[in-house]
TORLO-488126 format. One record per residue: x, y, z of N, C-alpha, C in turn. Coordinates in steps of 0.001 Angstrom, whole numbers, padded with zeros to 6 digits, always signed. Layout:
XYZXYZXYZ
...
# end
This chain:
+039784-289280+074342+038032-288985+075181+037916-287442+074875
+036491-287123+074905+035983-285858+074451+036607-284638+075494
+036654-283522+075108+037169-282394+076139+036175-280977+075854
+036432-279968+076716+035837-278811+076437+036920-277845+076285
+036257-276796+075568+037600-275931+075144+036883-274432+075703
+037703-273955+076733+037396-272527+077411+038207-271742+076961
+037579-270162+076772+037941-269078+076234+037690-267956+076997
+038300-266891+077251+037856-265556+077478+039150-264712+077164
+038494-263682+076480+039388-262363+076292+038747-261173+076038
+038116-261125+077293+036914-260125+077388+037769-258856+078216
+039005-258856+078690+039465-257792+079590+041470-257894+079061
+042055-257652+079859+043436-257648+079580+043900-258866+079355
+043332-259914+080034+044002-261146+080076+043467-262012+078734
+044569-263087+078568+043896-263796+077368+043813-265362+078270
+043017-266227+078260+042589-267470+078709+042162-268294+078036
+043000-269376+077827+042675-270471+076963+042890-272154+077865
+041871-272603+077834+042127-274024+078789+041442-275037+077948
+041610-276278+078409+040886-277597+077943+040499-278573+079105
+039026-278925+079136+038901-279529+080583+038496-280887+079782
+038220-281778+080905+037827-283196+080523+037271-283809+082086
+036136-284342+082179+035784-285115+083358+035619-284103+084627
+035168-282623+084204+034764-281755+085261+036107-281023+085969
+037214-281230+085119+038436-280337+085605+039362-280039+084384
+040003-278724+084444+040778-278588+083656+042066-278971+083820
+042600-279651+082621+043866-280316+082396+045052-279643+081463
+044575-278504+080826+045403-277926+079984+045320-276571+080191
+046210-275376+080287+045428-274139+080175+046824-273195+080100
+046263-271881+079947+047243-270982+079723+046670-269684+079860
+047019-268620+080782+046426-267247+080903+047367-266371+081401
+047415-265136+080716+048541-264004+080780+047970-262932+080278
+048656-261698+080730+048108-260554+080093+048350-260064+078758
+047481-260050+077765+047873-259654+076213+046978-258645+075798
+046835-257581+076382+046300-256440+076074+046294-255975+074886
+045342-256018+073959+045401-255664+072452+046359-256758+071709
+046482-257631+072125+047004-258870+071199+046278-260031+071338
+045055-260284+071861+044405-261595+071825+044101-261798+070821
+043801-261015+069619+043240-261613+068583+044827-262195+067764
+046005-261714+068084+047221-262514+067371+047397-263686+068069
+047272-263866+069547+047500-264850+069957+046315-266221+070238
+045009-265883+070300+044163-266891+070803+044121-268129+070106
+044107-267947+068846+044028-269454+067796+045467-270041+068012
+046549-269401+068025+047997-269950+068445+048118-270577+069462
+047476-270248+070655+047665-270846+071909+046682-271832+072038
+045476-272007+071138+044495-273229+071375+045552-274208+070485
+045897-273848+069177+046601-274762+068605+047759-275468+069187
+048673-275027+070100+049370-274979+071006+049007-276011+071820
+048375-275637+072630+047629-276533+073585+047202-277915+073256
+046690-277794+071950+046154-279076+071448+047327-280007+071037
+048211-279463+070425+049488-280200+070325+050236-280924+071344
+050424-279792+072342+050954-280439+073560+050187-281605+074292
+048801-281530+073972+047909-282612+074520+047895-283669+073877
+047974-283478+072725+047500-284896+071618+046308-284776+071345
+045662-283689+071184+044171-283340+071217+043925-283281+069659
+042898-283913+069020+042487-283370+067441+041140-282446+067865
+040713-281940+066668+039319-281256+066592+038416-282125+066823
+038428-283419+066904+037224-284249+066821+037103-284182+068313
+037985-284255+069030+038215-284385+070569+037051-283304+071040
+037105-282395+070572+036051-281172+071021+034793-281245+071000
+034175-281294+072300+032556-281682+072461+031991-280360+072701
+032522-279385+073333+031956-278260+073575+032960-277311+073591
+032088-275711+073627+033012-274790+073724+032367-273905+074641
+032682-273179+075788+032550-272264+076554+033405-271029+076681
+032678-269813+076374+033147-268578+076153+033080-267449+077048
+033917-266408+077604+033246-265375+078257+032727-264498+077140
+031470-263873+077668+030965-263108+076853+030960-261561+077033
+031557-261198+077877+031425-259596+078150+030800-259635+079445
+030835-258249+080229+031155-257007+079462+032635-257051+079501
+033242-256145+079025+034659-255896+078913+035438-254776+077948
+036326-255419+077484+036963-254161+076344+035983-254660+075210
+035866-253457+074362+034737-253874+073444+035507-254667+072133
+036583-254686+072040+037138-255507+070986+037690-256840+071536
+038074-256749+072898+038353-257951+073560+037131-259039+073440
+036170-258577+073669+034988-259804+073910+034509-260315+072594
+034931-259446+071405+034479-259882+070274+035428-261155+069774
+036563-260977+070371+037642-262139+069787+037102-263364+070236
+037569-263668+071338+037061-265176+072003+035480-265485+071656
+034617-264578+071405+033397-264871+070997+033205-265259+069266
+034098-264721+068530+034135-265020+067381+034732-266412+067149
+035724-266577+067657+036379-267986+067696+035572-268994+067936
+034966-268897+069184+034092-269536+069477+033033-270207+068794
+032414-268975+068027+031288-269184+067558+031664-270215+066193
+032806-269890+065513+033014-270262+064400+033493-271805+064854
+033971-272295+065814+034466-273646+066205+032987-274342+066699
+032020-273949+067444+030705-274493+067540+030195-274772+066369
+030147-273878+065437+029478-274169+064052+030257-275216+063017
+031481-274883+062931+032181-275767+062477+031946-277295+062683
+032117-277818+063917+032094-278969+064676+030697-279418+065140
+029547-278480+065132+028285-278832+065353+028386-279130+066619
+028939-278332+067592+029148-278898+069048+028306-277777+069717
+027926-278101+071323+027301-277008+071828+028123-276152+072247
+027647-274453+072303+028422-273480+072683+027863-272857+074055
+028448-272358+074866+028036-271828+076263+028596-270489+076387
+027758-269791+076800+028434-268199+076938+028019-267812+078190
+029215-267219+078815+028820-266669+080131+029555-265338+080645
+028963-264958+081358+029135-263436+081645+030790-263440+082298
+031397-262268+081552+032958-262258+081735+033127-261807+083414
+032168-261262+084279+031891-260772+085627+031772-262358+086038
+030914-262738+085738+030506-264148+086569+031824-265092+086891
+032515-265032+085872+033832-266170+085761+034783-265324+086812
+034718-264084+087444+035660-263576+088128+035388-264016+089446
+034066-264564+090076+033405-264776+091227+034171-265769+092231
+034220-265525+093529+034585-266495+094562+033518-267520+094609
+033525-268672+094117+032494-269834+094198+031761-270127+095654
+032533-269576+096514+032253-269889+097719+031621-269036+098405
+031107-267598+097967+030696-266665+098761+030291-265618+097958
+028956-264863+098272+028707-263785+097430+029905-262971+097152
+029861-262773+095457+030942-261793+095145+030420-260703+094439
+031244-259374+094726+030975-258449+093867+032086-258509+092719
+031713-258733+091522+032649-258584+090621+032954-257628+089626
+034155-257135+089428+034466-255909+088751+035527-255876+087606
+034973-255084+086859+035995-254747+085628+035801-253264+085303
+036709-252643+085155+036974-250845+084967+036529-250918+083622
+035395-249906+083602+034704-249720+082332+035064-248089+082095
+036281-247482+082434+036704-246305+082325+035900-245085+082726
+036292-243774+082487+035485-242665+082902+034491-242735+084189
+035497-243231+085303+034924-243573+086610+033923-244282+086699
+033462-245270+086055+032522-246357+086151+033161-247630+086099
+032267-248788+086542+032436-249793+086632+031756-250807+085984
+031894-252202+084960+031119-253188+085105+030659-253799+086348
+029570-254017+086585+029386-254455+088021+028308-255727+087731
+028908-256858+088653+027775-258172+088779+028128-258724+090183
+026819-258988+090974+026937-259574+092201+026402-260839+092128
+027503-261827+092518+026824-263328+092174+026519-263874+093392
+025475-264412+094030+025753-265239+095508+024532-265792+095830
+024302-266513+096807+022909-267206+097374+022157-266575+097581
+022599-265465+098239+021545-264617+099213+021410-263136+098286
+022379-262668+097557+022028-261481+096536+022783-261684+095328
+021592-261539+094203+022445-261270+093080+021819-260133+092440
+022889-259231+091637+022680-258282+090901+022833-258382+089516
+022155-258087+088605+022394-258469+087256+023454-257630+086792
+024241-258174+085650+025545-257371+085171+024724-255967+085036
+025524-254649+084905+025044-253480+084969+026379-252575+085011
+026185-251352+084923+027263-250158+084959+026994-249458+086296
+027917-249231+087124+027768-248242+088167+028909-247200+088077
+028843-246020+088829+029722-244931+088892+030721-245732+090036
+032173-245345+090038+032681-245848+090995+032605-245556+092254
+032026-244474+092366+031243-244002+093961+030146-244780+094149
+029397-245560+093259+028377-246364+093823+028996-247822+094037
+030106-248405+093819+030883-249379+093805+031313-249456+095203
+032033-248309+095652+032502-248027+096870+031260-248034+098218
+030309-247162+097766+029209-247212+098769+028910-248687+098849
+028904-249680+098181+028116-251022+097675+029179-251733+098753
+030560-251526+098457+031490-252214+099285+031589-251758+100852
+031319-250643+101093+031286-250070+102395+029977-250902+103174
+028648-251000+102535+027513-251735+103098+027309-252808+103155
+028412-253876+102370+028385-254804+102233+029680-255631+102507
+030145-255565+103704+031598-255939+104321+031580-257548+103800
+030351-258012+103907+030590-259761+103762+030973-260264+102300
+030824-259572+101406+031227-259235+100027+032467-259644+099590
+032846-260692+098752+034310-260772+098297+034157-259643+097222
+035160-259036+097223+035326-258221+095794+036482-258494+094811
+035952-259123+093906+036562-260012+092911+036883-259219+091425
+038169-259385+091008+038726-258980+090109+039660-258362+090187
+040244-257201+089022+041376-256325+089107+040874-255087+089623
+040789-255034+091026+039982-253589+091264+040993-252612+091999
+042248-252831+091323+043269-251887+091745+042855-250421+091324
+042350-250101+090380+041805-248691+089818+040749-248210+090875
+040481-248611+091644+039533-248225+093042+040233-248154+094131
+041554-248611+094141+042752-248426+095337+042422-249438+096195
+041821-250606+095759+041396-252122+096640+041930-253012+095949
+042337-254127+096827+043233-255391+096516+041921-256400+096081
+041512-256792+094679+040449-257740+094492+041051-259138+094770
+039977-259739+095064+040274-261486+095144+040770-261923+093502
+041311-263017+093031+041840-263442+091677+041398-264810+091980
+040482-265277+091022+040093-266425+090915+040189-267072+089479
+040619-268350+089304+040670-269069+087887+039490-268870+087035
+039551-267982+086036+038396-267729+085234+038135-269069+084259
+038933-269739+084217+038844-271209+083533+038320-272259+084236
+038636-272309+085371+037680-272958+086431+036283-272710+086670
+035984-271227+086613+034501-270926+086566+033846-271147+085269
+034707-271040+084361+033978-271120+082880+033542-272478+083122
+034263-273416+083622+034065-275038+083420+032590-274834+084402
+032405-274147+085583+031296-274423+086462+029706-274221+085474
+029884-273686+084639+028651-272811+083907+028237-273618+082815
+028913-274584+082526+028450-275703+081444+026872-276075+081769
+026040-275482+081843+024519-275885+082274+023639-275204+081054
+022608-275499+081201+021343-275348+080454+021278-273851+080459
+021310-273168+081673+021311-271559+081680+022240-270968+080690
+023526-271500+080668+024320-270764+079851+024659-271351+078508
+023574-272169+077980+023813-272683+076700+023222-272038+075828
+023679-271891+074410+023198-270906+073615+022376-271905+072611
+021517-271388+072363+020294-272152+071872+020904-272006+070176
+021141-271173+069676+021690-271036+068306+023089-270180+068225
+024311-271020+068070+025644-270339+068226+025568-269162+066984
+025052-269236+065787+025151-268068+065069+024530-266811+065565
+023731-266739+066309+022839-265906+066694+023642-265219+068232
+024642-265884+068662+025403-265355+069814+026250-264149+069915
+025661-263199+070731+026511-261983+070447+027332-261469+071733
+028060-260864+071724+029325-260302+072980+028032-259365+073885
+028298-258897+074922+027710-258345+075746+028488-257105+076168
+028169-255825+075937+029075-254746+075952+028554-254048+077333
+027173-253839+077432+026544-252899+078739+026685-251585+078222
+027835-251244+077626+027602-249592+077353+026727-249325+076263
+026347-250508+075564+025752-250397+074045+024219-250897+074774
+023328-250094+075195+022120-250275+075666+020863-250239+074641
+020578-251315+074021+019446-251015+072828+018179-250420+073282
+017720-250456+074390+016662-249864+075145+016782-248381+075292
+017923-247927+075350+018199-246706+075777+018656-245889+074775
+019303-246478+073486+019616-246080+072498+020815-245672+072369
+021768-246535+073425+023134-246079+073424+023935-247365+072957
+023803-247526+071715+024565-248535+071042+025466-247978+070157
+026395-248796+069626+027297-248292+068474+026820-248588+066972
+026427-247569+066400+025803-247831+064779+026817-247264+064262
+027003-248198+062938+027737-247812+061903+026929-247516+060625
+027101-246408+059678+026624-246290+058848+027403-246644+057562
+027172-247212+056562+028090-247344+055280+027512-247646+054175
+028154-247621+052875+027103-247892+051737+026636-249480+051607
+025416-249161+051245+024888-250548+050762+025578-251496+049939
+025664-252837+050610+026590-253967+049806+025284-254970+049053
+025919-255712+048168+024875-256862+047631+024660-257730+048952
+025289-257980+049963+025171-258878+051041+023900-258476+051605
+023718-256789+051871+022458-256652+052575+021122-256736+051687
+021208-257035+050782+020079-256955+050199+018600-257726+050885
+018804-258762+051195+017677-259725+051894+017364-258877+053261
+018122-258281+053959+018103-257322+055153+017400-256249+054969
+017659-255497+053769+017093-254276+053227+015409-254456+052639
+015476-255655+052156+013973-255682+051719+013079-256241+052719
+013696-257014+054063+012903-257169+055060+012476-255949+055705
+013349-254816+055882+013125-253744+056292+012193-252713+055339
+012307-252892+054179+011241-252609+053038+010099-253065+053346
+009693-254253+053311+008292-254874+053793+007590-254443+055062
+008695-254249+055905+008052-253950+057422+007458-252421+057545
+008374-251670+056557+007802-250322+056935+006948-249538+056228
+006528-250206+054859+005938-249133+053845+004621-250029+053519
+003526-249138+053399+002255-249924+052754+002386-250467+051593
+002963-249564+050723+003256-250618+049232+004586-250716+048856
+005680-251563+049528+006818-251515+049421+007409-251928+047859
+008645-251642+047848+009225-251662+046395+009453-253626+046457
+009238-254030+045151+009463-255406+044972+011147-255449+045161
+011304-256891+044554+012790-257138+044449+013530-256573+043320
+012816-256498+042199+013437-255817+040920+013390-254413+041307
+012423-253666+041670+012453-252122+042124+013779-252070+042878
+013984-252666+043796+015131-252482+044932+016063-252847+044010
+016491-253860+043187+017750-254222+042495+018229-253158+041611
+017066-252424+040864+017385-251297+040091+017759-249991+040898
+017469-249820+042216+017985-249006+042707+019375-249006+043259
+019895-250297+043271+020955-250571+043808+022175-250718+042905
+021645-251373+041819+022703-251785+040711+022547-250639+039377
+021431-250174+039158+021393-249337+037736+020835-247899+037799
+020261-247571+038961+020009-246076+038949+021119-245145+039078
+021331-244419+038252+022669-243601+038156+022735-242558+039053
+021667-242073+039423+021394-240976+040572+021455-241155+042228
+021330-242741+042190+020834-243065+043403+022185-243354+044592
+022068-242869+045575+022775-243104+046560+021962-244243+047924
+022880-245323+048088+022088-245996+049210+023270-246277+050305
+022515-246078+051322+023701-246457+052637+022702-247379+053803
+023269-248072+054409+022731-248810+055631+023440-248609+056816
+022296-248584+057942+022902-248382+059277+023079-249800+059635
+024149-250265+060133+024470-251308+061220+024449-251569+062441
+024100-252151+063287+024393-252344+064914+024757-254072+064940
+026113-254376+065389+026694-255679+065655+026295-256493+064385
+026537-255844+063462+026327-256700+062053+024933-257093+061532
+024124-256389+062123+022786-256300+061944+022299-255191+061198
+021666-255196+060012+021319-253898+059237+020096-253371+059788
+019783-252311+060420+018655-252024+061137+018166-250932+060350
+018523-250104+059303+017897-249166+058695+018703-248873+057208
+018029-248212+056219+018493-248102+055201+018149-246351+054542
+018527-245777+053885+018512-244630+053264+018736-244632+051315
+017769-244276+050947+018179-244147+049636+017325-242603+048878
+018553-241922+048392+018294-240907+048092+019026-240541+046503
+018461-239429+046010+018975-239127+044708+019733-237595+044696
+020398-237513+044029+021303-236394+043659+021395-236266+042153
+020749-235061+041817+020456-234709+040316+021070-233098+040289
+022177-232832+040054+022418-231458+039535+022564-230553+040872
+021739-229740+041169+021921-229084+042532+020795-229211+043136
+020066-230307+043151+018888-230601+043904+019214-232185+044358
+018656-232310+045382+018124-234061+046059+017244-234225+046402
+016670-235509+046566+015624-236082+046744+015546-237287+047841
+014806-237217+048681+014845-238751+049483+013699-239474+048881
+014303-240632+048538+013111-241642+047858+012666-242472+049015
+013574-243229+049993+013221-243716+051224+014073-243764+052200
+013736-243480+053577+014300-243696+054545+013722-244685+055579
+014198-245635+056098+013161-246784+056911+014377-247360+058000
+013750-247710+058891+014469-248080+060508+013425-249244+060964
+014109-250316+061132+013378-251430+061751+012562-250956+063076
+011414-251502+063267+010630-251018+064401+011513-250828+065775
+012027-252266+065971+012923-252236+067233+013915-251401+067642
+014299-250591+066603+015374-249563+066346+015008-248152+066281
+013721-247895+065979+012925-246557+065899+013015-245509+067375
+013301-244318+066720+013369-243447+067990+014458-243659+068695
+015427-243963+068152+016975-244192+068820+018281-243322+068185
+017846-242657+067405+018581-241897+066416+019359-242824+065613
+019038-243676+064828+019478-244182+063840+018900-243346+062515
+017964-242926+062237+017186-242393+061314+018186-241020+061010
+018585-240280+062182+019333-239186+062135+020985-239558+061738
+021052-240682+061863+022874-240726+061401+022850-241010+060202
+021752-241988+059607+021512-241891+058055+021454-240394+057554
+020393-239772+058048+020548-238289+057446+021586-237503+057337
+022398-237645+058477+023645-237175+058358+024790-237504+057305
+024648-238950+057212+025581-239304+056145+024983-238637+054648
+023722-238480+054725+023278-237816+053364+023887-236446+053115
+023889-235716+054377+024359-234305+054271+025477-234041+054024
+026473-235253+054461+028138-235424+054322+028162-235339+052831
+027426-236494+052019+027380-236655+050464+027283-235174+049708
+026219-234391+050359+025845-233239+049763+027177-232276+049616
+028203-232383+050708+028943-231184+050985+030327-231890+049858
+030172-233019+049232+031274-233682+048525+030941-233101+046743
+029556-232826+046776+029335-232475+045186+030107-231371+044721
+030246-231566+043291+030759-230445+042914+030039-229138+042450
+028803-229656+042696+027625-228312+042462+026901-228323+043691
+027174-227203+044388+026370-227509+045658+024769-227560+045670
+024287-228614+046591+023056-228747+046632+022235-227534+047520
+021051-227159+046613+020370-226053+046957+019144-226399+047466
+018509-227629+046974+017201-228022+047479+016989-229482+048025
+016617-230044+048979+016003-231122+049256+014714-231107+049257
+014136-232230+048543+012574-232393+048532+012330-233712+048716
+010713-234205+049086+010383-235508+049325+009050-235408+049506
+008513-236795+049139+006879-236830+049376+006749-237623+050884
+005746-237315+051636+005244-238263+052702+003762-238360+052830
+003598-239459+053232+002198-239743+053371+001316-238705+054542
+000176-238367+053973-000279-237261+055088-000584-237829+056193
-000828-239213+056674-001042-239979+057775+000180-240241+058648
+001342-240171+057881+002449-240384+058670+003061-239483+059676
+002384-239044+060617+002645-237925+061458+004147-237912+061944
+004555-239382+062474+005988-239360+063083+007233-238841+061888
+006620-239301+060743+007896-238853+059536+007777-237832+059320
+006941-237003+059308+006491-235501+059025+007358-234821+060042
+006937-234879+061138+007642-234478+062509+009071-234693+062551
+009724-235983+062071+010952-235869+061680+011881-234922+060766
+011275-235155+059497+011484-234148+058415+011638-232642+058910
+010515-232442+059599+010548-230977+059850+011745-230560+061016
+011834-231503+061834+013068-231261+062589+014469-231007+062027
+014388-231763+060760+015643-231718+059876+015391-230507+058951
+014645-229692+059207+014480-228342+058340+013720-228150+056851
+012618-229274+056834+012004-229390+055819+010508-228716+056006
+010020-227978+055144+008731-227218+055177+007938-228050+054235
+006616-227978+054812+005648-228675+054364+005025-227390+053115
+005101-227796+051832+004596-226842+050720+003164-226922+050289
+002848-228310+050076+001762-228608+049366+001108-230017+049502
-000063-230171+049423-000690-231747+048859-000867-232123+047648
-000132-233346+047568-000479-234094+046233-001563-235016+046307
-002581-234658+046027-003850-235347+045711-003909-236662+045462
-004085-237691+046173-004305-239129+045686-003039-239537+045265
-002074-239331+045936-000407-239461+045059-000411-240976+045327
-000892-241814+046159-000139-243255+046869-001435-244007+045858
-001002-245074+045943-001999-246404+045093-003290-246460+046102
-003271-246253+047193-004578-246356+047944-005166-245124+047973
-004775-244084+047145-005764-243014+047342-005500-241783+048149
-004224-242361+049058-003891-241286+050303-003361-240069+049548
-003370-239072+050414-002516-237797+049439-001066-237658+050190
-000056-237204+049460+001257-236863+049656+001393-235579+050164
+002221-235159+051183+002631-233961+051573+003869-233934+050961
+004199-232819+050261+005314-232479+049480+006103-231373+050424
+007345-231730+050686+008068-231063+051425+009547-230446+050891
+009891-229571+051314+011370-228894+050601+011945-228238+051777
+013205-228387+051590+014307-227423+052314+015261-226844+051465
+015229-225582+051704+016434-225051+050931+017590-224848+051696
+018794-225251+051063+020437-225081+051526+020876-223713+051211
+020005-222906+050229+020923-221864+049837+021277-220651+050823
+021007-220900+051720+021057-219680+052847+021531-220098+053919
+021755-221477+054041+022345-221998+055296+023758-221920+055711
# end
């Protein structure tokens, strides 16, 4: 008979369960701080063997998606996505605060976010507050002014005894259209600390790899009036002996790239581009910092940085000025459409 697999590793505990006909019949839940990645798959396998289950028996996966531990929320989500895609079954992703709630009353659900802050969600018929981050002082004020609300989760860091409810039972309650993921491949953990809107997300800058090519070409085509074609970009990546290429990555998504040249004691920015939805959030500056790190590793010190930018591109010119470049001259009708280029230079000699 088909079963549902229930998973959560978003905080200190590891929770794995199987449910059938609306009830959990096999489960395990215990503290496994920083060991969830070692134990999760083994616990799934153990419970399946103990209950005579086969992979074909799993008809759906329900997973806690965060907020919580930055690493922890990724573990169960990654496993859940792989299983859902491999078996072609539905995936349900549920707030890791919501699964702490008391199903019978309005609940203030809490997880320690460190730095005197809390992950907070309020769930109830009369009041709902979307998952967010509050200072611990704000949490205590809410508790004081809402004595009717159940405080749920490990609230000991606030000096409060919170209610503890079965997260697996609560996961099962959320197998509905509201929590169903349309595309399991695109399911992402929720961190809250990483707010894309406010620019407070974790960005990794690394060397461009062949697997990044399509994403880089998409950004190229989005950002430039006359973008490189695929052959030109492949030359930059694979053949140009003086080219350095890096990408900026947010949650496995390439959101920007830089292509610059170093020849002897000078450098030239060929291209720097960021997806529109991630602009003005510090991504370009991180790419810039990586370039300057490479300058410091050269056997011959970099003395000059140069570039050309469209005269009409005020935003880019402002960015370059902020990073120390000066506008030296205009190159008339430099671009294919006849537009002028502003030639900009920064001297590192006296830095």
